[in-house]
N, C-alpha and C positions, 0 to 999 in steps of 0.2 A: 504494500500500500504506500509506503514511503516513496518509492521510486515514481509511482504514478503522480503523487502530490507534487513532487519536484518539477514535473513536466507540465502540470496543469496550467500555469500562467502562460507559457509559450503557446499551448494549445488554444487557450482563450484568445490570445492576441491574434493568432493565425485565423481563427474562426471569425473574429471581428473584422479583420482585414478583408477576408473573402466576402463577408456579408456587406461591408461598407462599399466595396468596389462594385458589387453587383455583377461581377463577371467571373469567368473562370480565371483563377489566379495561379500562376506558376510559382514554384518554390523560389525561383530566381527573383521574381518581382516582390515577393514577401521579403526576401533578404535585402533587396535594394531599398525597399521602403524602410526597413529596420535601419539600414546604414544611414539613410538620409536623416532619420530622426536623431542620429548622433551628431550630425553636422550642423543642423539648423538651430538657431536660438528660437525658443518658443514665442518670443515677443516680436520677432521680425516678420512682417507680412509676406506671405507666399501666395502665388496664384498657380493653380494646376493647369497644365496644357489643355485639358478638356474644357476648361472654363474660358479659354481665350479664343473667342470666335472672330474678333476684330482687332488685329494688332495695330491698326491705324489710330486707335485711342491712346496709344502709349508712345512715349519717347523711349526707344529701345537701345540699350547699351550692352555691348559685348565686352565682358571684362576679362577675356582670355588674352593670351599673348598673340602678337600679330600673326605668327605662322599658323596658329590654330584658326584664327579668323579667316585667313586667306584660303584655307581648305573649304570651309563652309560656315554659314551663319544664318540667322533669321533674316527674312526679307526686311529691308530698310533699317537694319541695325547699324549703329555707329560704333566703331571700335574705339575703346578708351583704355584698354589694357588693364593689367593688374600691377605688375612690378613698376611699370612706367606711368601709372595713373597719376593724374594731376587735376585739380579742380579747374585749371585752365582749359582742360580738354572738354569740359562740359559747360563752359561759360555761356554759350548761346542757348542752352536749354531753358525752358520756362519752368520756374520752380513751383508754379501752381498747376501744372499739367502732370498726369500720371507718368511715372518712369518705370520701365520694366528692365531689370538687370538680370543677366544670366552668364554662366560660364559652363564648364563641362558637367558638373553635378550640382552646383549651387553654393559651394563653400566660398570661393573667391568673390563671387558676385554679392553674397551677403555682406562681406566686409566692405566692398565698394558702396553698397547700398547704405550701410551705416554712415559712411563718410558723407553721402549725399543728404541723408536725414539731418546730420549734424550741421550741414551747410544751409539748411532751411528748405530743402525740397519737401513738399507737403505730402505727396503720395509716392512712395517707393515700394515696389514689389519685386520679390525674388522669384524667378521661374522655378517652380518645384521640379526637381529632378534634372535641372539644367538642360543642356542641348541633348544629352543622352535620353532623358525622359521625354523630351519633345519628339525626338526621332523615333523612339520606341512606340509612341502613339500614332506614328504615321503622318505627323505634321510636316509641312513643306520646309525644306532647307535649300538655300541657294549658295552658289559660288559666283560672286559678282552678282549678276542678275539672272543667271541661268540655274534652273533646278538641278540638284545633285543629290546623291544618296551617300556621299562621302562625309564622314564625321571624324574630326580629330578628337580622339578620346584622351588626350593628355599623356597617357602611358598605357602599356599593355595591361597593367593591373586594373586600371579604370575601364579599359576596353571590354572586360568581361561582362559589364552591365549592359552593353549595347546589344540589342536583339534584332534591330532592323537597320539596315544600311551597311556601308563598307567602312571598316575601321581603318583609320590612319593614325600613326603614332608620330 
């Protein structure tokens, strides 16, 4: 009985995730969801890809490195970088309009998002699951202005989470 009790919390979490998503959930997606929960601060706003039906409502910022952005990105995204990020890179943005930040999985973009919040941007959202989550939901990605299925996953270890598209490291 003790062994069963030790595994009960994970079983309940898995059941909740399956129930909440309302779809057939693979073990990989449960693991990815669990991983993301360790990367994100609970008080920083996220938006899930399935909720984004009109990207034109957002000022979109890609917080990955330039070589990642050049492989692919969201349509109309502005590259602002992570290591090289500067508030000067976003000086032309409207602080009163919603901003969507993203990176590979959402960790770097959350950090840039916090900087934007501290600088007075009113609505800043982190793309849940990052570009990997976006691609896994079959959402469009571009290279320049042309559709592509290539996704820079930062590294091979992060690439294991990509289930749709061609991995580039």
